[in-house]
N, C-alpha and C positions, 0 to 999 in steps of 0.2 A: 797534321792537317790544320789549316787556318781558314777561318770564315768569319762573316759578320755576326750571324745568329746561329746558335745551336738549339735545335728543337728536340726535346726528349719526349718521345711518345708519338706514335703514328696512328692514333685513332682519328675520329672526325675532326677534333679540335686541332691536333698537330698537323694533320694533312691540309686542313683549310689554311692554317697559318703558313705552311710551306707554299701553297698555291698563291697566296697573296704576296708573299715575298718575291716569288718568281715573277709575278705580274709587274711588280714595281722595280725589278732589276736589282734586288738586294740579295747578296750571296748568303747561302745558308747550308747547313747540314742537318739532316733529320735522322734520328736513330730510334730503334724499337727492338726489344728483346724477343718479339714474336717472330714466327717464320715468314708471315705475310699478313695481308689484311684479314680481318675476322671473317669466319664463315657463319657466324651467329647473327640472328636478326636484331637482338638487343634494342637499342634506342630506335624510336619510330618516327617521331614528328619532326618535320622541317618547316620552319615558319616562312612567312612571305618575304621578309627582309633577306633571309638567306637565299631564297630562290631568286631574288633580284640580283644578288651577287653572282649566283650561278649563271644568270643570263649574261652578265658582263663577261663571264668566263667562257660562254658559249656552250654550257652543258645543261641549261635549264630544261630544254625540250626533252633531253634524254632522261633527266630526273623525273619529270612529270609523266613520261611514258612508262617508266618502271615503277611508279608509285600509284597511290590511290588518293583521290581528292576527298577529304572529309568536309562536306558542304554544310553540315549542321550538327548541333548537339541536342540530344534529347535527355531529359531527366525523367526516369521511370520509377514510380512508386506504386506498389500494390497492383502490378500488371497494367498500369495505365500511364501514358505519357502525360506528365503534369507540367512540363515546360519544354519549349522548343526555341532554340536560338539558331538563326541562319547566319553562317559565317560570311557569305557573299555580300550581305548588306553592310557588314562592319568595314570591309576593306574596299567597297565599291568606289572607284574613282581615285583611290589612293595607291593601289598596287595592281599590276597585271595578274597577280596571284592572290585573289581574295578568298583564300581557303587555307586550311592546314594540309600539307602533303604528308601522307603516311608512306615513308620510304625507309625500308629496313636499313639498319646501320651497315650491314655488309654491302648492300648495293651502294649506299652513300660513299663508303670508303673506296669501293672499286672505281666509282666515277672520279674521285679526287686523285687516286693513285694513277689512273689512266691519264688524267690531265698532266700530272708531273712527268710521266713517261713520255708523253707527246712532246713535252718541252725539254727533253733530254736531262731530266732530273730523276734521281732515284732515292728511295728510302734505304738506309743502311739497316736491313733486317738482321736479326740475330746479333745485334750490338746492344750491350747493356751498360748503363751508366754505373760505374763503380764508385767514383768520388769526384769531387771538383773543389777548386779553390777560387775565390773571387779577390783579385788583387788590383793594383793600380793599372796593370796592363790588360785587364779584362779577365775572362773566365779561362781557366785551364781545367779541362775535364779529362778524367781517366775513363776510358771505355774499353770493355772486353768484347771481343768477337766470339763467334761460335767455336773457334779453336782454343779459346782461353787466352789468346794473345791480347796484350794491352796496348792500346794506342792513345795518344794524347791529341785532343782537339782543342784548339785555342779559338776563342770567340769573344767579341765585344759584349754580346748579350746571350742569355740563355732563357729559353721558354720551357717551363715545366708543364707539359700536357700529358702527364703520365698517370692519370687516373686517381681514384680515391686513395689508393695505397702509395701514392707518389713518393718515390725515392728522393726526388728533388726537395719536396716539402720536408721529409724526414731529415735529410742532411742539413737543411736550413733551420731545423727545429721549429718550424712554424706550427701553430696550433690549428686544429681542425674542429671548430666548435660545432655543436649541434646535439641532437638527441637521437635515440634509436626507437623505432616503432616495435612494439613487442608482438605485433600480429605476425602470423605466418601467411605469406602471400603466395598465390599461384599465378603463373603466366603460361599461356598456351597460344600458339599460332595454329588455327584450326579452321575448318569449315563449319558454318552454322546454318542449320535449316530452320528458317522462320520466315514470317511475312513482313519483317521490317525492311526499310530502305537500305540497300547494301552500301550506299554512299554516305551514310550518316553515322555519327558516334552516339553511343548509348551509355548512360550511367544509371545503374539500377540500384536503388537504395532500399535498405531495410533497417530494422532497429539495431541489429548487431553486426551486420556485414554489408559489403557493397561489392559490386562487380562493374567493370567497364568493358565495352566492346568497341574496338577501334577498327574501322574498315581497312582492308589490305587489298593489294592488287591481286586479282584472281576471282574465280567464281565462288561467291559467298564466303570468302575468306575474311576472318576477323582475328585480331589480337584480343584475347580475353584475359583480363587481369582482375583479381579479386582477393578477398580475405577468406581464410579458412575458419571454420568454427574453432572455438578455444580448445577443444579436445585434441586437436592435431598439433603436433610439434614438427619442427624442421629436422626430421631424422630420416627423410627419404621414404617415409611410409605413404606419402601422397602420390598416387599414380593417375595417369590419364583415365584409366578405367573406373576409378573410384566413383561411387554414387552415394548420394546422401541417404 
């Protein structure tokens, strides 16, 4: 197979890259070792500039319909709102989307994958990058399909959109600098029964922990993220039913 660009990874980044190449008439191939788009909510926020590109693609209305608009941020300390920032004022007059859209990653990926399908392009699912070489004639990538068969894809360029454990990065021996937080975090998509505005984001601070509530599409649905007390370890002992 020969193409202009080989995209490794069909998450939001790889799918968006594929959509933009399709828009501009640049030939590409996109591969991923998964079966299909994710069914997990994972990443949540879509920024105004991304929504503007979605509008150019004709999918912004559908994205907004399936998401939740976070219109403000509240900082809560000792059960009281100590700070309030309205997002609409920040982007007013600059963007038709003056807010952060909370759109789960699975819904985001579905929109982008549907766009590609509509334009007669497909992700090569269950195709895994085995190796590649970069020579004067471009990239030569060895790819294995679900049957274990190896095919070669030749491309002028390759995009590594294959996540934190990126095989592309490892093959190129590129460093991944940074540090690790020692805290144990919890993440839950759930319903919350309280008197707070369901369209706003809340960050609740204390001396040793914090939690954040991100509005989601649905009746009183929020993504709740926070840190666990130090006595808990990441061993699977933390369950939804656990109470302090």
